[in-house]
N, C-alpha and C positions, 0 to 999 in steps of 0.2 A: 264237399259243399255242406254246408249246415243248413238246417229246416230253415232258417229267417234269410239265407241269401237266395233260396228257391223261390221264396213267395213274392209275390207282387207287392207294390207300394200299399195297394189298398187292403191287401190282407194282414200286412204288418200293421197297418193302423187299425183293423178292426181286432187283432189281438192285442194290441195295446190298450182299445178301448173295454176290452172285455176285462181286463186285468185292473182297470180303473187307476185312480190318481191317489197317489199318499199327498199329504200336506206338503211333504219336500218337493214334489213335482209341481207346482202351482208356479213358482216363478220362472222355471225353465219353460212351462207350457205359455206363460204370458210373452216371455222372448221368443218363443216360436211364432205365437200369433202375431206379434209385432213384426218378424221378418216377413211371414207371409202376406201382411198389409202393405208394407215398403215395396215388397216384389209385385203385388197387384199395382200400386201406386204408378210404379215405373212403368209397368205394361200399359196401363191407361195412357200414360202420357206418350208412351212411343206411338200407341196407335193412333191418338189425335194428333199427333205430329205428322204421322204417315198420311192421314186424313185431311190435314190441311196442303201437304205438298201436293197429293192427288189434286185436291181443287185449284190449286195454283197451276198445274200441269194441264189443266183442261185447255183445250183451245177454243179462243174466243175471240170474236172480232166485233167492235162495237165502235160506234160514230165518236169521234173525236171532236176536240174543240176547233172551231174555224181560227184561222191565225187572223191577227189584227190587219196584216196586208198580204196579198199574195203572195207567194213565193216564186223565184224563178225556178222552174224545174224544165231540165233538158238532158238531152243523151250528151255524152262525155264526161260526166261528173262522177263517174265511177272511181271511188276512192278507197274500195275495201276489197282485199283479194279473198280472204276468208269469210263469206258472210255469213256461215251458221256460227263462228266464234262471235262476231260484231253484235249480230242478233243476241246470242246468249250473254254477252257482256252489258249491253244496252238497257238502260231503266225504262225507255220508252220506245215502242215500235210501232211506226205509222205506215201506210200505204197511201200515197197521194196519186190522185187522176189528175193527168196532165194534157193540156190541148196541145203540146209538142213543145211550148217554149216556157209554160208556167202553170201555176195550179189552176183548175177551174174553179170560176167565181162561183159560189151559192153551194160547192160539193165540199162537204167536210171531211177532212182525213180520216181514214180508218184505223183506230187503233187495236195492233195486233198483240194478244197476249197467250202464254201458255204454248205447248206442243203443237203448233198451228202450221209447222213447215214439215216437208218432207222432202229427202233427196232424189233427184232425178238424173238421167244422163244429161239435161241440158241446164241444170243448176239446182236451186232449192225452190220448190214449190211450195205458194200458199196453200194448204190442204184443206181451208175453210172457205166456204163461198161467200162471198160480199154481196151482199142486196143492196142495189140501188134504185133509188126511186127517181123518177124523172122529173123535171121542175114543173112546178105548180102553173095551172091553166092561166093563160096568157102570156107566158115567160118562154124566151125564145128554146130551142132545142141546143145541144152543144154536142161536141166530137169529142171521144177519148182517145187520144193518140198514143198515149204509154201511161205508164206505171212509176213512180218513184219510190223507193225504199227511204224512210227517212230513219235515222237514230238518234234519238236524244235532239231533236230538233233539225239534223243535218243531214243532208242528202248524200247518200253514200252508193247508190246505185239506181239506174235508169233502164227500163226496157221499153222499146217500141213495140206497139202492137202490131202483127203483121197487116191485119184490117181493122181502121178504126172503128169504134162503135158510135154511132149517132142515137143520143139520148133525147126521145121527144117526151112533150109533157104528157102527164097521166099515163106514164107507162113504167112498170116495173122490171127490171133486169137482175139478173143472177150471174155473176161473174164468176165461175169457177173452174178449176185446173188449168187456168191462164195466167196466173201472176208467178213468173218465173225469173228469179234473179241469179 
């Protein structure tokens, strides 16, 4: 093994630096600098791409837009057998609260983004809590009988709550570890 093979790259560069450059080395050095800059730019691009993917993967639940007309939501409309694959393929994933027959008036759907689902023995569970605010003062209470999973605007699953929630004016509710499809 020669002496240069046992040197670290840092030691090799130090030796080259000590030796100095001849005018003939300048084009080779310029090419090496350009190659290193290209490697750096590619590494920066990969890092930025990974950061954007990480940001997209962050679980997030936000208020969606109220539909123009309340949708019929009921049990028995489960149309998908592989919920995880259907969610991954959908452009828009929503959770809609139901009174057992239709969407609840005055409660916007919840838009779910990123890695917000986790597998459980009972199905795919929403792992991000929903913050629900009761109706304003003077408005009537309502009952949540179940949840519908809407993918790209179409109901694909419905789950009845074992015990309905009565949402009263002025109260805040956190629904977590409860929505499973």
